[in-house]
N, C-alpha and C positions, 0 to 999 in steps of 0.2 A: 425907577429911580436911576438917574444918570450920575455916575461917578467919574471924575477926571482921570486921565491916564496915570497909571503907576509906572513912571519912567525907570524905577529901580529894577524892573523886569528886564530891561534892555541892557544886558551885559554880555560880553563875549571876548573873543580873541581880537587882538590888535596886532597886525603885521608891521614889521619894520620896513616901511616902504616910503622913502622920501618923495617919490613921484605921486603918491596919493592914489594909486590905482589898485589898491588891495582893500578897498572899503567893504564893510559888511553891513547888514541891515541895522544892527544895533548902533553903528556909528553915524547913520544917516537919518534915522527917524527923529522927528521933533514932536513935542506935544502940540495938539491942534489948538488953533485960536482962529477967531473969525476974520482976522486980517491977513491970513496966509495966502500965498500964491496958489494957483490951481495945482492940485496934485491928487495922490491916492490917500484916502483916509481910512484907516482901520478903525472899526467900531465893533466892540464885543457885545454880544447879547447873552449875558450870563444867566441863562434860564434853562431849567429842565422841568418846569411846572407842566408844560404840555406833554412831556414824555411820561411823567408820573400819571397824569390823567389818562394817558393812552396805554397804561399798564406796561410801560417799558422800563428799562434799567436806568435808574437814577444815576446822576453823576456828571451830566453834560454841562451843568452850570459852571463847572471848573474848566471847561474847554478853552475859552478865549485866552486865559493866562498862559496855559501850557503851549498853545499854538504860538503865541508871541515868543516864548522861550525857545521854541524850535526855529523860529525865524531869525533869531539873533545872529547866529554865525553864518547864515547864508550870504554868499557873495552878492553884492548889490549891483544890479544891472539896470535899474530903472532910469528912465530919461526924464522923470519929473519928480517933484518933491514927495516925501512920504511923511505922513502924520499919524499920530495915535490919538484918537478921540475918547479913549477910555471905554468904560463898559456901562451898559444898561442892565439893571438888576430888577428881578421880579419881586415886588412886595408879596407877602404871603397870600397866595391864592388869586392875585390880581393880574392874571395873564392878559386879559382883554385890555386892561389899562396900559400894560407894557407894550402891546402891539400898537396902540395909538401913539404912545410916547415915541416909540421907534420910528413910526411914520413921520412924526414931526421933525425928528433929528435928521432923518434921511432927506426930507424936503429942504431943510436948511442947508445941508451939504450940497445938494444938487443946485440950489439957487446960487451958490458961490462957485459953481463950475467944477466941483471936485468929483472924483470917481469913488463912491463909497464901496468898500470891501468889508463885508460884515462877517464876523466870526461867531459861530455858535458853540454851545447851546443847541437846544432842540430845534426841530424843523418848524416849530411855531414861528420861527424867525421869518418865514416866507411871507406871511400876510403883511407884516409891518414893512418889509422891503418893497413889496408891490404897491402898497398903499401910499408910501412916500413918493414913489415914482409917479403914480397916477395923479397925486395932488400937485406934483411939480408941473406935469404937462398941462393940467387944468389951469394952474397959476400963470403959465406962459401963454395960455390961450391957443395952444397947439395940440390939444388933446386928439390923439389918433390911436392907431392900433398898437397895442403893447404885446410883444411876443414874449411868452413865458417859457423858458427852456429849463427843464428840471432833469438832472441826472440822478436817478433814484430807483431803488428796487421796489418802491411803493408808489401808488398813485397819490396818496395823501388827500383823498377825496371822501373821507369818511363823513357820514352824517351823524353828528353827535349833538347833545343838548348844549354843550359848551365847547369852547375852542380847546383843541389838543394839538399835539405834534402830528396827528393824522388828519387834521381838518383844514390846513391852511389854504389849499388850492380850491376846496369847496367854498371857503370863505371868500376867496378871490372871485370865484364864479358868481356867487350871490351878489357881491358888491358890483361886479361888472353888469349884471342884469339890472340892478337897481339904478345904475348910472347910464343904462342903454349903451353899454360898451361891449364889444366883441370879446368873448373869452377865448383867447388864442393860446392854447396850451399844448406843449409837446414834452412828453416824458420818455426818457431813454434809459433802458436798463431794467425794465419791469420784470420782476421775478413772479412767474405765474403762480407758484405755490405759496407766495406770500401775500397774494391779493385774492379775496373771495370773488365768486361769480358776481355778487352784487356790486363790487367795485368796478368790474369790467363793464357791467350794465350802466353804472353811473357815468363812467368815462364816455361811453357811447352816447348816452343821453345828452351830455354836455358838449359833444363834438370834439372831445380831446383826442389828440393824436398820440400814439405811443409806439415804441419799438421794444420788444422783449429782449431779455439778456441773451437768449440763445440765438438771436438774429443779429448780434453785434460781435461776431467773430472777425478776426483780422481779414479773412478772405471775403467778407460780406460788406466791407465798409463803404464801398462805392455807392451802394443803395442808400445807406444811412446818411452819407455826406450829401447826396442829392436831396433827400428829405429835409435835412437841415437848411440847405440853400433855399429850397422852395418855401419853407416855413418862414424864414427870415425876410425874404424878399419884400412882402407887403408891409413890414413893420416900420412904424415910426421910431419906436424905442424897443430895446430888448432888455429883459431882466433874466439873469442866469443864476440858477441855484444848484448847488452840488451837495447832495446828501452822501456823506462818506460811506454809508452802508451800501452804495451801489458797487463798491469794490469788493473783491473776494475777502473773506475773513482773514486769510493769511496775510493779506496786504494791509488791511484795516481792521484789526481786531478790536480797537478801542472805539466802538460805536454803540449806540443804544440797542440796535437790532442787527447783529452780525449776519452777513449774507451767506447762503449755502453755495452760491455760484459766483455771481458778480461779473463786472467788466474788468478785464485786465487793465492795469494802469496805462500801458502804452495805447490801448484802444481809447480810453477816456481822454488821454492827452491829444491824440489825433483829432478826435471830435471837437475838443475844446479849441484846437487851432482853427478848425473850420468856422466855429462860432465867432472867434475873434476876427478872422479875415473877412467873413461875409457881413457881420454886423458892424465891425469897425467902430466908428464914433457913435453908432446907435446903441451899442452896449453901454448902458448907463449905470448899472449897478449889479453887483454879484454878491452872493453869500455862500458860506461853507457851513454845513449844518451837521449836527448829531455827533460831534466829536466828544467822546466820553473817556477821559484819562484814567478813570478808575479801572478800566478793563484793557488799557493799552499794554502791549508787550514791547519792551525795549524802545518805547516812544515811536514805534513804527508808524502809527496813524498820525501822530503829530508831525512827523517828518514828511509824510505824504501831503498833509494839509498845507505845510509850509511850502512844499514844492509847487502845489497848485496855486498858492498866492503868488509865487514868482511867475508862473506861466500866465496868470491873468493880468499881470501888471507890467511886464517887461516891455 
């Protein structure tokens, strides 16, 4: 179910600046409408149904609203308009229907030339994001290779009877196979002890590429950067997903499954800069998943999510 933006969330400091150069996000965001100029569109996916099915900590459904509140007072440096398209909500137990509805909304935003930035919610968000992009390329008649870049401690390639927060990239792989499309997947930040041997086997079977967290230290980044560049090069379009549990628990405590190690935030930011530079206009959609305000400390995780929104849109 799609609910319109609650613009009352967008409140914050207003500086006394006659030149108008002290604007913040809450002063610049507008409610989304179909006649708007091309810009960045925030869309919340307020669901933790997939997290519950995956036996994780519930609470991520409240994530999009709190991330918006963390965004309010950030200095505004975007060169394009910013819109809020509200939230998608999961009807009781209807996760699969939510993923299809999300894909339709993403398709509509892409048709209008916007950059959708989705806020979660559980990582079940990923299938709807990808599906919307794939449908858009098919609608354009330019369907080609989609590069899926996922910063995550987990592969999310679980084989389950129903969709969960642990299945979205396997859902994408199955959809790609059915459509005779290449499953082009790179996961950065894999935590070996958080993924069973079966998941490593599954990743190998699907031809997924991955880099483990202990291979992403600051002194090893040149190899990771080269991997990213080579991965992006053949892609017609790129979909970027960030699961906040890829970060250390001290940096991002407010997640469904806090990490025992994780990528330092500066490392994540450096790699994101490579994605943005190498993909450029081919980066068509991004999402931030697994924010759970129930377990956040001093809104640390919300502030990190807000900073990532800035980095992805400036």
